[in-house]
C-alpha positions in Angstrom: -6.1 218.5 -50.9 -3.0 219.2 -48.5 -2.3 217.2 -45.1 -0.6 219.2 -42.4 2.3 217.1 -40.5 4.8 218.2 -38.4 4.5 222.2 -39.0 4.8 221.7 -42.7 2.5 220.7 -45.6 3.1 218.4 -48.9 0.3 218.4 -51.5 0.0 214.7 -52.7 1.4 215.5 -56.5 4.3 216.9 -55.3 5.0 214.0 -52.7 4.3 211.2 -55.3 7.1 213.2 -57.6 9.6 212.7 -54.6 8.8 209.2 -54.4 9.4 208.9 -58.3 12.4 210.8 -58.3 13.8 208.6 -55.3 13.1 205.7 -57.1 14.6 206.6 -60.3 18.2 207.6 -58.4 17.8 204.5 -56.9 17.5 202.3 -60.0 20.4 204.7 -61.6 22.8 204.0 -58.3 22.1 200.4 -58.7 22.7 199.7 -62.9 25.7 201.7 -62.0 26.8 199.2 -59.4 26.0 196.4 -61.8 27.9 198.0 -64.6 31.0 198.5 -62.4 31.2 195.4 -61.1 30.5 193.6 -64.6 33.6 195.8 -65.7 35.7 195.0 -63.2 35.1 191.1 -63.2 35.7 191.4 -67.4 38.8 190.2 -68.8 39.9 191.9 -71.9 40.0 190.6 -75.0 41.2 191.8 -78.6 39.3 194.6 -80.0 37.9 195.8 -76.5 38.3 199.7 -76.4 39.2 201.3 -73.3 40.2 204.8 -71.5 43.4 205.4 -69.6 43.9 208.5 -66.9 46.9 209.0 -65.5 47.5 211.8 -62.6 50.2 212.7 -60.3 50.2 214.8 -57.0 52.1 217.9 -57.6 53.2 218.9 -53.8 54.3 222.2 -55.4 50.7 223.6 -56.5 48.8 221.1 -54.2 46.7 219.5 -56.8 46.4 216.8 -59.2 48.1 217.1 -62.7 46.9 214.7 -65.2 49.6 213.0 -67.3 47.6 214.2 -71.0 50.4 212.6 -73.2 49.2 209.3 -71.8 45.6 209.7 -71.1 43.2 208.8 -73.6 41.8 205.5 -75.3 43.2 202.8 -76.7 42.0 199.4 -78.6 43.6 196.1 -77.7 45.3 194.7 -80.8 44.7 191.3 -82.4 48.0 190.4 -80.5 46.3 190.8 -77.3 48.6 194.4 -76.5 48.0 198.0 -75.8 50.7 200.3 -76.8 50.9 203.5 -75.1 53.3 206.3 -75.0 56.7 206.3 -72.7 55.8 203.1 -71.6 55.5 200.8 -75.2 53.7 197.7 -75.6 52.1 195.8 -72.5 50.1 192.9 -72.4 46.2 193.0 -72.1 44.7 190.2 -73.2 43.1 188.0 -69.9 43.8 191.1 -67.5 40.6 193.1 -65.7 40.8 196.5 -66.1 42.4 197.1 -62.7 45.4 194.8 -63.4 46.2 196.7 -66.4 45.8 200.1 -64.5 48.2 198.4 -62.0 50.3 197.3 -64.9 50.6 200.6 -66.2 51.2 202.6 -62.8 54.0 200.1 -62.5 55.5 200.5 -65.9 55.7 204.2 -65.3 57.3 204.4 -62.1 59.9 202.2 -63.2 60.4 204.6 -66.5 60.4 207.8 -64.4 61.9 206.8 -61.4 59.0 208.3 -58.8 59.3 207.0 -56.0 55.2 206.2 -55.4 53.4 205.0 -58.5 51.1 207.6 -60.3 47.2 207.4 -59.7 46.2 205.1 -62.8 42.6 204.0 -64.0 41.5 201.8 -67.0 37.7 202.1 -68.1 36.5 200.0 -70.5 34.4 202.3 -73.2 33.5 199.8 -76.1 33.8 195.9 -75.1 34.3 193.4 -78.6 31.2 193.0 -81.0 29.1 190.2 -81.0 27.7 188.5 -84.3 24.4 187.3 -85.0 23.8 185.2 -87.8 21.4 182.4 -89.3 17.5 183.0 -89.5 17.3 186.6 -88.4 16.5 189.8 -90.3 19.4 191.4 -90.4 22.5 189.5 -89.6 25.7 191.4 -89.0 28.1 192.9 -85.8 26.0 194.8 -83.0 27.5 196.6 -80.1 27.9 194.4 -76.6 26.7 195.8 -73.7 27.1 194.0 -70.0 24.2 191.7 -69.3 23.0 191.1 -73.3 21.6 187.7 -73.5 20.1 185.8 -76.6 16.6 187.3 -76.6 18.4 190.5 -76.9 20.6 190.2 -79.4 18.0 188.4 -81.3 16.0 191.4 -81.3 18.6 193.5 -82.0 19.0 191.7 -85.2 15.4 192.3 -86.2 14.0 189.1 -84.8 13.7 185.8 -86.8 13.4 185.8 -90.4 10.1 186.7 -92.2 9.7 184.9 -95.6 6.1 185.0 -97.7 6.8 181.7 -99.9 6.6 179.4 -96.8 7.6 176.2 -99.3 10.6 177.9 -100.5 10.5 175.9 -103.7 10.9 172.5 -102.0 8.3 170.1 -101.6 7.2 168.6 -98.0 8.5 165.2 -99.2 12.2 166.4 -99.5 12.3 168.4 -96.3 10.4 165.0 -94.5 13.4 163.0 -96.4 16.0 165.3 -95.0 14.4 165.1 -91.2 14.5 161.2 -91.6 18.0 161.1 -92.9 19.2 163.1 -89.4 17.3 161.2 -87.4 18.7 158.3 -88.6 22.2 159.7 -88.5 21.7 160.3 -84.9 20.9 157.5 -84.0 24.4 156.1 -85.9 26.1 158.6 -84.1 24.5 157.6 -80.6 25.7 153.7 -81.3 28.7 154.7 -82.7 29.6 157.3 -79.5 28.6 154.4 -76.9 30.7 151.9 -79.0 33.6 154.2 -78.8 33.0 154.6 -75.2 33.4 150.7 -74.6 36.6 150.7 -77.2 38.3 153.8 -74.9 37.8 151.4 -71.6 39.1 148.4 -73.5 42.3 150.0 -74.7 43.1 151.8 -71.0 42.0 148.2 -69.7 39.2 149.8 -67.6 37.0 147.8 -65.3 33.9 149.5 -66.3 32.5 151.8 -69.0 31.2 155.0 -68.2 28.2 155.4 -70.8 27.0 158.6 -69.3 29.7 160.7 -70.8 28.9 159.0 -74.3 25.1 159.7 -73.9 25.5 163.6 -72.6 23.5 165.8 -75.2 22.5 162.8 -77.6 19.1 162.8 -79.1 17.0 159.3 -79.5 17.8 158.7 -75.8 15.0 155.9 -75.9 17.5 153.7 -78.2 20.4 154.4 -75.7 19.2 151.2 -73.3 19.4 148.8 -75.9 23.0 149.9 -77.5 24.5 150.1 -73.5 23.2 146.8 -73.1 24.8 145.4 -76.6 28.1 147.0 -75.8 28.3 146.0 -72.2 27.7 142.4 -73.0 30.2 143.1 -75.8 32.6 144.6 -73.5 32.5 141.8 -70.6 32.7 138.9 -73.4 35.6 140.0 -75.0 37.3 141.4 -70.9 36.3 137.6 -70.0 38.1 136.1 -72.8 41.4 138.6 -72.7 41.6 137.3 -69.0 41.2 133.5 -69.6 44.2 133.8 -72.4 46.5 135.7 -70.0 45.2 134.0 -67.1 46.5 130.3 -68.9 49.3 131.8 -70.1 50.6 133.2 -66.4 49.9 129.9 -65.1 52.0 128.0 -67.9 54.4 130.5 -66.6 54.5 129.7 -63.2 55.1 126.1 -64.1 57.7 126.5 -66.0 59.5 128.7 -63.3 58.7 125.8 -61.0 60.0 123.6 -63.3 63.6 125.7 -63.4 63.6 126.1 -59.7 63.5 122.0 -59.2 66.1 121.7 -62.0 68.0 124.3 -60.2 68.0 122.5 -57.1 68.5 119.2 -58.8 71.8 120.3 -60.5 73.3 121.8 -57.1 72.3 118.3 -55.3 74.0 116.8 -58.7 77.3 118.8 -58.5 77.6 117.7 -54.4 77.5 114.3 -55.4 79.8 114.9 -58.4 82.1 116.4 -56.1 82.0 113.8 -53.5 82.6 111.2 -55.8 85.5 112.9 -57.6 86.9 113.6 -54.3 86.4 109.3 -53.8 88.3 108.9 -56.8 91.0 111.0 -56.2 91.5 108.9 -53.0 91.4 105.8 -54.5 93.5 107.0 -57.2 96.2 107.3 -54.5 95.5 103.8 -53.1 95.8 102.0 -56.3 99.5 103.8 -56.5 100.7 102.8 -53.3 98.9 99.0 -54.4 96.9 99.0 -51.6 93.8 98.6 -53.9 93.1 96.8 -57.1 92.6 99.1 -60.5 88.9 97.9 -61.1 87.9 99.9 -58.1 89.4 103.1 -59.6 87.7 102.2 -63.1 84.5 101.8 -61.3 84.3 105.2 -59.5 85.3 106.8 -62.7 82.6 105.3 -64.4 80.2 106.4 -61.6 81.7 110.2 -61.9 81.2 110.3 -65.7 77.7 109.1 -65.2 76.9 111.7 -62.5 78.4 114.3 -65.1 76.1 112.9 -68.0 73.0 113.4 -66.0 74.3 117.0 -64.7 74.6 118.0 -68.3 70.9 116.4 -68.9 69.7 118.3 -66.1 71.3 121.7 -67.7 70.0 121.0 -70.7 66.4 120.3 -69.5 66.7 123.8 -67.4 67.5 125.8 -70.7 64.9 123.8 -72.9 62.2 125.0 -69.8 64.0 128.9 -70.0 63.3 129.0 -73.7 59.6 127.4 -72.9 59.0 130.4 -70.4 60.3 132.9 -72.8 58.2 131.8 -75.4 55.0 131.9 -73.0 56.1 135.7 -71.8 56.6 136.3 -75.8 53.2 135.2 -76.2 51.5 137.2 -73.5 53.2 140.5 -74.5 52.0 139.5 -78.3 48.4 138.3 -77.2 48.3 142.3 -75.1 50.0 143.8 -78.4 47.7 142.2 -80.6 44.7 143.0 -78.5 45.8 146.8 -78.5 46.3 146.8 -82.1 42.9 145.7 -82.7 40.9 148.0 -80.5 43.3 151.0 -82.2 42.1 150.3 -85.4 38.5 150.0 -84.3 38.9 152.7 -82.3 40.3 154.6 -85.5 37.5 153.6 -87.9 34.8 154.2 -85.5 36.1 158.1 -85.2 36.2 158.2 -88.9 32.6 157.2 -89.4 31.7 159.5 -86.2 33.4 162.5 -88.4 31.9 161.2 -91.6 28.2 161.2 -90.2 28.7 164.2 -88.5 30.0 166.0 -91.9 26.8 164.4 -93.3 24.3 165.6 -90.6 25.8 169.0 -91.2 25.4 168.8 -94.9 22.2 167.0 -94.6 20.9 169.9 -92.0 21.8 172.7 -94.1 20.0 171.5 -96.9 16.6 170.9 -94.5 17.1 174.6 -93.5 17.8 175.6 -97.1 14.2 174.8 -97.6 12.9 177.8 -95.8 9.9 176.1 -94.6 8.6 174.0 -91.5 7.2 170.6 -92.0 3.4 171.6 -92.0 1.6 169.0 -89.7 -1.9 168.7 -88.5 -2.1 171.5 -86.6 -0.7 173.8 -89.9 1.5 175.5 -87.5 2.5 179.1 -89.5 6.6 179.7 -90.4 6.2 182.6 -88.1 5.7 179.9 -85.0 8.7 177.4 -85.8 10.7 176.8 -82.9 14.1 178.3 -83.0 17.5 176.6 -82.1 20.5 178.7 -80.6 24.0 178.1 -80.2 26.9 180.2 -79.4 30.5 180.0 -81.0 33.0 181.2 -78.3 36.5 181.4 -77.7 39.8 182.7 -79.0 41.1 181.0 -82.1 39.1 177.6 -82.4 35.8 178.3 -81.1 33.7 176.0 -79.0 29.9 175.5 -80.0 27.8 175.3 -76.9 24.2 174.9 -77.0 22.2 178.1 -75.7 18.7 179.2 -75.0 16.8 182.7 -74.8 18.1 183.6 -71.8 21.7 182.4 -72.1 23.8 185.5 -71.6 26.0 186.6 -73.9 30.2 187.4 -73.9 32.0 190.1 -76.1 33.3 188.5 -79.5 30.4 185.6 -79.4 29.1 184.7 -82.3 25.2 183.8 -81.7 23.7 181.0 -84.6 19.8 181.2 -84.9 18.2 178.6 -87.0 14.8 177.1 -87.3 14.5 173.9 -85.8 13.0 172.1 -88.7 13.8 168.6 -87.1 12.2 169.6 -83.7 9.5 171.1 -85.5 8.9 167.4 -87.4 9.0 165.5 -84.1 5.5 164.4 -83.0 3.5 166.2 -80.4 4.5 163.5 -77.8 7.8 163.4 -78.6 8.3 166.9 -78.1 6.5 167.1 -75.0 9.0 164.2 -73.8 12.0 166.0 -74.9 10.8 169.4 -72.9 10.5 167.8 -69.7 14.2 165.9 -70.3 15.5 169.5 -70.9 13.7 170.7 -67.8 15.0 168.5 -65.7 18.2 168.9 -67.2 
């Protein structure tokens, strides 16, 4: 059946074929643009393989001439460099392909003395591999492609591990014991994390404790409220006790400073009286020599001057004692602050050691739980293949960081995907499991 329109005819099968071809072409263009955009934003890593092309416009021939000695494929070394003929080693790690191309062109222009840099392109032909390990059928190294996510990497590794022996030679009681031990360790870690947040705040003399940072990503959130209340009460009590002691020492220091000030004023007044008495004594001594006044008058004035000087010495001694007591008070204040910081630092060190020890024990216990190779059977008699999986990614250069991941989480070149059976989560009651899922969705 054909339909006439505008002077020509198109059969419906041919029309459908034309539409299909157009859709395929559109999809190819879209995929290509996504790949180009991903490659242009990708920062080169060690083991990245790139293709370098260098061309120069030849005015005599009227065409572009390729520099075959430089064009070719190169691999970024573990040291993060690319070695090219004529140019030598160039730093590549952390740069995009466009940035590396510009660096190569600039180096070639400098080496050859060209007026303009040659046209240089760098294309990523192979990304650093990703690695999949854990409870998968075929753990190993796999080629990275832009857009790769956790679920796709799991499929590349053959999917979850399949075992016929669900018991794995271990009893269900052992698994329950391991799961209970992990739960107890998580509870202790939560308590210690909250305590560490309180101690760190006390060490810097903060006004309030940021418990939210300590609770982030911690399980057993239902127990956190009580732990926070306990540590907040300790924080307030310790801060109030320290402030009372410090205020008492500050007030005592203020009293001693005031006493020193008053004694200083008294000594100034005493010095003025002594000066007046000494001047009067000098005048009387002149009169005694002339015979105008009696010697007893001079002797009386000498006694008054001696008494005034003695009182001046008493004031000086009192001022020195007040200064000594002020110095002792200031030293007590410094000692109080130093002792408090030392006590907090020692307690913080103990808490950090306990946390490190518990995290090590938790990891070993979790490995033992995983080694059982089976889930804890529940009333629903969950099959081994239905056990939930837990994903984590080791990422970074040098000391890698572990981050939690989900099925749709995107991977990056060089990532190590760790897939484990979440036996602890499988052992949770249904109500707790549903509550955890709701909390994860809200986050």
